[in-house]
N, C-alpha and C positions, 0 to 999 in steps of 0.2 A: 504494500500500500504506500502511495506517496505521502510524504510528510508536508505539513504546513505549519507556520507559526506566525503569531503577531509580531509587530516590529515597532520601533521608535520612529515614527514618520517624521521626516523633514518636509514641511509643507508651508504654503503661503498663509500670511495673515488673511482672514476672511475677506476684508474689504478690497484686497488686491488679487484675489484668486482668478478672477476673470481676465485680468490683464496678464497674469503670469502664464496661465495654462495655454499650451500650444498643441497643434497637431503633431503626430509623430514625425521624426526626422525623415522617414523614408517614403512619405506619401506626397512630398513636394520636392521639386528641384531647387537649385540654389536661388534662381531668380524669383520663383514663387514664394520661397521662404522669406527672401528679403522684402518682398512686397507685403507679406502678411505682418512682418515685424516692423515695418516702416513707421516711425514716429512712436514706437512703443519700446522703450529701453528695458522694460520689465519682462518682455516676452521671453518665454523659455526657449524659443528658437535661437536666441543668442547663446544658449548653452548646448542644445542638441544639434544645431546647425551653425557653429561658430564661423564657418566659411562666409556667412553673409556679412561679417564685419571686415572682410578683406575684398580687394578688387576681384571681379569675376574670373580673371585669368590666373588667380593665385592657385597654387597646387593644394587641393583640398586635403591631402594627406601629409602635408608638411608638419613638422613638429610644432611650429608656432600655432597651428590650428587647434591642437589639443591643449596647448598652454593657454590659449584664449578661452577655450571652453571652461577650463579650471578657474581662470581669472573671473570670468563672468558669473560663474556659479558661486564663487566665494564672495563676490561683490553683493549678490542678492542676500547672502547670509549676513554679511557685515552690516548691510544697510537695514537689517530687520525685516526684509521682505519675506524671508523664509525663517521659520523657527522650528525647533525640534520638540516633539511631544515628550513629556517626561515619562509616560507610561507606554508599555507595549500594547498596541491595539490592532484590531482588524477594522476594516471599513466596508460599508455597503456603498456601491457606486452604481447609480442609475443613469442611463442615457435615454433620451426620448428624441426620436427623429421622425417627424410627421406623426403617423399613427402607430409607429413601432416603439416599444419600450423593452429595455433589457436591464436586469439588475445583477451585478456580480459582487463577489467578495474579494477585496484587495488584501493580499497576504504575501508572505514569503514562502517560496518552495525551495527544495534542496538540490544542489548541483549533482549530488550522487544519484538522485532519482532521475535527473535528466540523462546522466551517463548510463544508468541501468535500465533505461526504457520503461520507467514507470511514468514518465512524461513522454508521450509518443509524438513522433514527427511524421510529416507527410511530404516534406519539401526538401530539396537539396539546397545547401547554402553555398555561397560563393566566397572563396578565400579572401578576396579583396575587401568585401563588405564585412566579413568576420573580423579581419585584422583591424579595420577602421573602428568598429564598435568596441572591440576589446581594448584598444588603445584609449578610447573615449572613457570606458568604465574605469580603467586604471588611472587616467588623468583626474577624474572627478572623485575617485574612490567611492563611487555610488552608482546605483542603477537609476538613471534619470527617467526612463520610461518603462512601463510594465509590459510583460509578455501577456498576450491575450490567450488564455487557456479555456477549455471547455471540458465538460464531463457529462456523463449520462445522468439525467435528472434524479434527484433524491428529494422525496417529499418532506423529510424531516428538515433538511436544509432550507427548502422553500418556505416552510412555516416559520422558521427562525428569521429569515430575511424579511418576510412579510411583517413581522413584529418590529424589526429594526427600523424599517422605513416609515414607521408611524411616529418616530421621535423627531426632535428638531434637528434639521441638517446643519452641518458645519459649512457647507457650500451649496449654493443653488443659483445657477446663472445660465443664461442662454448665450451661446457663442455667436459670432458673426455669421456663421453658416446656418443658424437657426436650430442647432442641436442643443437641447437642454441637458446640463450636467448637474447632478445632485449627489452629494456625498454625506453619509452618516458615519459617525465614529462609534465603534462597538468596543466598549471597555471590558465588559464581562463576556469573554470570548471562548471560554473553555469548552462549552457545548458545541460551538461552531468548529473548533479544532478537532474535537472528537468525531463529529459527524463527517467532516470533509476528509479526515484521515482514514475513514473507512471506505472511501470511494476507491475502486480497484486501480484505475489509471486516470491520468489527465491527458488531454490532447492539446497540442499546440494548434490553435485556430489561425492566429496571425502573430508574427514576430519571431520567425525561426532564427533570423540573424541576431536579434536581441538575446534570445535564449542561448544560442551557441556562444555568443560573446560573453555573456554572464558566466557561463560554465568555464570558459577558458580563463577569464580574469580571476574567477574564484579559485581555480586550480593553481594559478600563478601565485596568488596571495597566500594560499595555503602552504605552498612550499617555503615561504619566508618565515613561517611560524616555527617555534621550537618543536622539533620532532613532528612537524606537520600538523600540529594541533590535534584536537579530538573530534573534529567534525561539527562542533556546535557554534564555532565562531561566526560572526556576521558575514565573513567573506564566503561562507559555505551556502549562503542563501541568496536568492534573487527575487526581485519584485514581479508579481503576477496578479492578474485579475481572473477569478474563476467564475465562469458563467455556465448555467445549465444549458445543455444543447438545444432544448426545446424553445428557448427564448431567442436564439440567434438567427440571423438572416444573412444568407449568402447572396450576393448579387452576381449577375453574369460577368464574365471576363471576356470581352469581345475581341475580335481579330480584324486587322486590316492587312491587305496584301497589295504590294506595289504593282504587280503586273499579272497577266494570265498565262505566263509561261509559253508565249508564242501563239496562243489560241485566240481566235476571234470570240466575241461575246456569244455568238450563236453556237460555235463549237463547244465552248465551255458549258453553256446551259444544256446542250445535248448530252454531254458527259454526266452532268448532274442528274438529268432525267433517267439515265440508265441505272442510277443507284436506288431509286425509289419513286415517290410521288412528288413531282415538281409542279408548282402552280404560282401564278402571279398573285401578290397579296398587297393589301394596303396596311396591314398590321406588321410592323417590323420586329415584334417580340414573339419568339417561338412559343407555342402553346403547351408543349409537353416535351419530356425527354425524347431524344431521337429525332427531333425536328430542329432545323436551322434556317435562319433567314439571311438571304444574300442580297446586298445592295450593289447593283451594277448597272451602268448606263442609265442612271437616274431612276431606276425602278427596283422594287423589292420583290424577291421570289422566296417562297417557302418550300423547303425540301424536307420530306419525311423519309427517313431510312428505316426499313424494317429491322427488327431486332434479330441479331445473329445468335442462334441458339448455342453456338460454341462458346460464347463469351458471357452468357447471362450471369454466371457465378464468378466471373473473373473481375476482381475489384478495380483493376486498371482498364482493361479492354472494354468494359461495359460503360465507362464514362463517356459522355458526349465529346469531351475534348480529345479523347483517344479515337473515337469513331471518326471525328472530323480529320484527325491527323492521318489515320490509316486509309481512309476512303477518299479523301479529297486533297488534302495538302500535299501528301507525298506522291501518290500516283498521277494526279491530274496537274497540280501546280508545281511539282518538282521541288517542294520544300522538304528536305530530308531531316533537318535538325532545326526545330523552331527556336532553340536556345541561341543559335549562332547565325542563322540566315537573316541578312539585313532586309530581305524582301517581305518580311512579316513583322508586324508590331502588335501591341496589345493595348486595349482601351478599357479601363475599369468601368463597370456598369453604372457607377454613380454619375458618369458623364452623359448617359442616355444615348439613345440611337440617333438623336439629332447630331451628335458629335461624329458619329460614323458617316452620316450623309455629308456633313461639312467637309470632312477629310477627303472624301471621294470627289466631291464637286470641286474642291480646290485644285484637283488635277495631280496631286502628289501620290495618291493611292487610287488603284483602279477598282478594288473590290473590298467590301466590308462584310463581316459575318457576325450576325447577332446570335448569341448563344443562349441556351436554356441553363439556368444556374445549377452548379453542382450542389448536392444536398449534404446536410450534416451527416446523415447516415452513410452516404458514400465516403465522405472524408474519414469518418471513424473506421469504416471497413478497410480502407486503404491502410490506415495507421495500424489497425489490429493485425493486418497481414504482414506488417513490416515492409510495406512497399512505399514507393515514392510517386507522388502524383506527377503527371505531366506539368510543364511550366505553365504558370498563369491559369490555374484551374479555379481559384476562388478569389473573391473580392468581398471582404467583410465591411459592412457599414452598420452603425457609425463607428468611427475610429476612436480609440482611447486617447484621452488628453495626456500629454507629458507635462510634468511640473506640478501637478496637483498633489501627488503623494510620492515621495522619494525615499529610497532605502539606502542608507549609508552603510559602508562596509567595515566600519570600525565601532 
């Protein structure tokens, strides 16, 4: 069973929480981060994306970038913007986006559970990104942003959380993107720890690089302890939010393709028609698994591919992203490796199908593909099987805020 524990949270004073809290470092590029933090010196983007305080051409992995992150972080502490709770606590964290609401428990989880696959993964990490965030954790001596974890729903935990959110929150604000963030402090947390520690496994929903980096940094710090410590020190734990899987929502992760691999539009559509049922549509959103919507030549087409009985129980080959890859991208469009081929790119579902149309109409991309979202059950089945999902299979919304609750490693 994975372990959890409460922690001494470093957090903003309530009146400044909305100014401090920022989107995660990896959902915006440098220019987008700079625009979001413009005019707000308290934004935690100055900590998680310190490259915005340098010219755009500056090397984002230079040592001075990490030095700047540590400087900006310490400045928030020295100026009284951030303070540390005297008691170890858990926190309930609710996000409301439109009509969707999800409530998770903010806690610390153990690096050994990550290593021993009690915290399951479904995504490959890139060494460059791992190296970057590991250096960032070590520079701050803190986990600046939580890892987004999920677990199969537990009614006892649900009941406790329902009670916790009836109390007075420590933070409650609506961010510029319209998402409401509310946080409650849970001081009497032994029953939560007991119940969540009985959950068989946790799953990484979002934040694979943050988790891998926290594990690497923790192992590095552990080596510096006399005799390696006893596993209870703060460096052995990293920040996470645990959400029940039934509350989460995965959006589509759509695709755009630069060209048709030498085919005309008519030839390409004819090849799609051979795969299943192809029809013109005015609805750019696929209605069910196994269906895909293609935007080409200013029109939308819906393709429904019959289920292949050979792969019904295969957690990878049954995914829509795999079906698209093996039936369309590789054999028809000649895209053998979606990780490295510059002819394909990915667009998060939060941007909508209008963004797919815009990209194609601009002339830079010839084809857009609107996907049906991967489900939580599919994600957990892949993780349970010890498999890795194809790239860009899931897009979770809303995103967790960084800077609201911070775990220091000493």
